C-alpha positions in Angstrom: 134.1 -45.0 -58.6 134.7 -46.4 -55.2 134.1 -50.0 -54.2 133.5 -51.7 -50.9 136.5 -53.7 -49.8 136.1 -57.5 -49.4 138.6 -59.9 -47.7 138.6 -63.6 -48.2 140.7 -66.2 -46.4 140.9 -70.0 -47.1 141.9 -71.7 -43.8 139.3 -74.1 -42.5 139.8 -77.0 -45.0 143.5 -77.3 -44.0 142.6 -77.9 -40.4 141.1 -81.2 -41.4 142.7 -84.2 -39.6 143.0 -85.8 -43.0 145.7 -83.2 -43.8 146.9 -81.8 -40.5 146.9 -84.4 -37.8 146.8 -82.9 -34.3 148.9 -85.7 -32.8 151.6 -85.5 -35.4 151.5 -82.0 -37.0 155.2 -82.1 -38.2 155.2 -85.7 -39.3 157.3 -86.7 -42.4 154.7 -89.2 -43.7 151.5 -87.1 -43.4 150.6 -83.5 -43.1 151.9 -80.2 -44.4 155.6 -81.2 -44.0 155.3 -84.7 -45.3 157.9 -86.1 -47.8 154.9 -87.6 -49.6 152.2 -86.1 -51.7 149.8 -83.9 -49.7 146.2 -84.5 -50.4 142.7 -83.6 -49.1 139.6 -85.3 -50.4 141.6 -87.1 -53.0 143.0 -83.9 -54.5 146.4 -82.3 -54.1 146.5 -79.5 -51.6 148.1 -77.2 -54.1 145.2 -77.9 -56.5 142.7 -76.8 -53.9 144.6 -73.5 -53.5 144.8 -72.9 -57.2 141.1 -73.6 -57.7 140.3 -71.2 -54.9 142.4 -68.5 -56.6 140.6 -69.0 -59.9 137.2 -68.8 -58.1 138.3 -65.5 -56.5 139.4 -64.1 -59.8 136.1 -65.0 -61.5 134.0 -63.6 -58.6 135.8 -60.2 -58.9 136.6 -60.2 -62.6 135.6 -56.6 -63.1 137.5 -55.2 -60.0 141.1 -54.5 -59.1 142.3 -57.1 -56.6 145.3 -58.4 -54.6 145.6 -62.1 -53.9 148.3 -64.2 -52.0 148.5 -68.0 -52.3 151.1 -69.8 -50.1 152.4 -73.2 -50.9 154.2 -75.5 -48.5 155.3 -78.2 -50.9 158.9 -77.1 -50.6 158.9 -77.7 -46.9 160.4 -81.2 -46.8 163.9 -82.7 -47.2 163.7 -84.7 -50.5 162.8 -81.7 -52.8 160.5 -84.1 -54.6 157.1 -83.0 -53.3 157.4 -79.5 -54.8 157.2 -81.2 -58.2 153.6 -82.1 -57.6 152.6 -78.5 -57.7 154.8 -77.3 -60.6 152.4 -78.3 -63.5 149.4 -76.7 -61.7 151.3 -73.4 -61.1 152.6 -73.3 -64.7 149.1 -73.8 -66.0 147.6 -71.2 -63.7 150.2 -68.6 -64.7 149.7 -69.4 -68.4 145.9 -69.0 -68.1 146.2 -65.8 -66.2 148.8 -64.2 -68.6 146.9 -65.3 -71.7 143.6 -63.9 -70.5 142.1 -60.8 -72.2 142.6 -58.5 -69.2 142.9 -54.8 -70.1 144.1 -53.9 -66.6 146.8 -56.5 -66.7 147.9 -58.7 -63.8 151.4 -58.6 -62.2 152.5 -61.8 -60.7 155.2 -62.1 -57.9 156.7 -65.6 -57.4 158.6 -65.5 -54.2 159.7 -67.5 -51.2 160.5 -66.5 -47.6 163.7 -68.6 -47.6 165.5 -71.1 -49.7 165.8 -74.9 -49.2 166.7 -75.6 -45.6 166.0 -79.3 -45.0 168.1 -81.1 -47.7 171.6 -82.5 -47.5 172.7 -79.7 -49.9 171.8 -77.2 -47.1 173.0 -79.3 -44.2 176.4 -80.2 -45.6 177.5 -77.4 -47.9 178.3 -73.7 -47.5 176.7 -73.0 -50.8 173.5 -74.6 -49.6 173.4 -72.3 -46.6 174.0 -69.3 -48.9 171.1 -70.3 -51.1 168.9 -70.7 -48.0 169.3 -66.9 -47.5 168.8 -66.1 -51.2 165.1 -67.1 -51.8 163.4 -66.8 -55.2 161.9 -63.6 -56.4 160.5 -63.4 -60.0 158.1 -60.8 -61.3 155.9 -61.3 -64.4 154.2 -58.2 -65.7 152.1 -57.5 -68.9 154.1 -56.0 -71.7 151.8 -53.0 -72.0 152.4 -52.2 -68.3 156.1 -52.6 -68.6 156.2 -50.3 -71.7 154.1 -47.7 -70.0 156.5 -47.7 -66.9 159.8 -48.3 -68.7 161.9 -46.3 -66.1 160.4 -48.2 -63.2 161.0 -51.6 -64.7 164.6 -50.5 -65.7 165.1 -49.9 -61.9 163.6 -53.3 -61.1 166.0 -55.1 -63.5 169.0 -53.2 -62.1 167.9 -54.0 -58.5 168.2 -57.7 -59.3 171.9 -57.1 -58.5 171.3 -55.3 -55.2 170.4 -56.6 -51.7 166.6 -56.5 -51.3 164.3 -57.7 -48.5 160.7 -58.5 -47.9 160.2 -54.9 -46.7 161.1 -53.8 -50.2 158.6 -56.1 -51.8 156.0 -54.8 -49.4 156.8 -51.2 -50.5 156.6 -52.3 -54.2 153.1 -53.6 -53.6 152.2 -50.3 -51.9 153.5 -48.5 -54.9 151.2 -50.5 -57.1 148.3 -49.8 -54.8 148.9 -46.1 -54.8 149.1 -46.1 -58.6 145.7 -47.8 -58.7 144.2 -45.4 -56.2 146.3 -42.3 -55.3 143.8 -41.1 -52.7 144.9 -43.8 -50.3 148.5 -42.4 -50.0 147.8 -40.2 -47.0 146.4 -43.3 -45.2 149.5 -45.4 -45.5 152.0 -45.6 -42.6 155.7 -45.0 -43.4 157.8 -48.1 -44.1 161.4 -49.1 -43.9 161.4 -50.6 -47.4 162.4 -49.2 -50.8 160.2 -50.0 -53.7 161.8 -52.2 -56.4 160.6 -49.6 -58.9 163.1 -47.1 -57.4 166.9 -47.4 -57.6 168.5 -49.4 -54.8 172.3 -48.9 -54.2 174.5 -51.8 -55.5 176.6 -51.5 -52.4 173.6 -51.6 -50.0 174.6 -53.5 -46.9 172.6 -55.7 -44.5 172.8 -52.9 -41.9 171.4 -50.4 -44.5 168.5 -52.8 -45.2 167.8 -53.6 -41.5 168.9 -57.3 -41.9 170.3 -58.8 -38.6 173.9 -60.0 -39.1 172.9 -63.6 -38.4 170.6 -63.6 -41.4 173.0 -61.6 -43.7 174.1 -63.4 -46.8 177.1 -61.1 -47.2 179.1 -62.5 -44.3 182.0 -64.8 -43.7 183.6 -66.1 -46.9 180.9 -64.3 -49.0 181.3 -60.9 -47.4 
């Protein structure tokens, strides 16, 4: 049957001056870009986000759902703060994948860009290349993979092709249409190609709509 939609957004706590100081929003000692542990109320910011995600999952345990959690621990130059969130994310993923969930949950781990504040980025061409090659990892239940073998074969093959955020968006739309085919006529066309479909190995930045200044296939790497 049909269900009423419900949207939730966790924003207000992170406006607290304890975490985001209005007079120094980009400071390196406090706030969301600090090179020190980021806490609110004596608890890591990342822990607050993970707890909120768990609460959302419990509240809608019997319904299909889509959730995005964004972490800023990688936004600083030492590459040390991100370690504070690693154990929490690992535990969360383990709990989610071990849960008895007949529907199954697909997890996308991704970043909008690679490290761009470290000496590795500032002083090496390889660092600049990695900045333009952010993480994308997909975890899916075995039963879902087995039932969609051809789709996941395409996804594995596409790991060697140039893909963009538009393609990830189209992949999510594919999953949404699979869950509810009736919404297909309501969706606007998109420039992306689903990762469940074959993407050419020789796809260029121009083909994908990536401006040349952001293209990883340039200069010595072209």
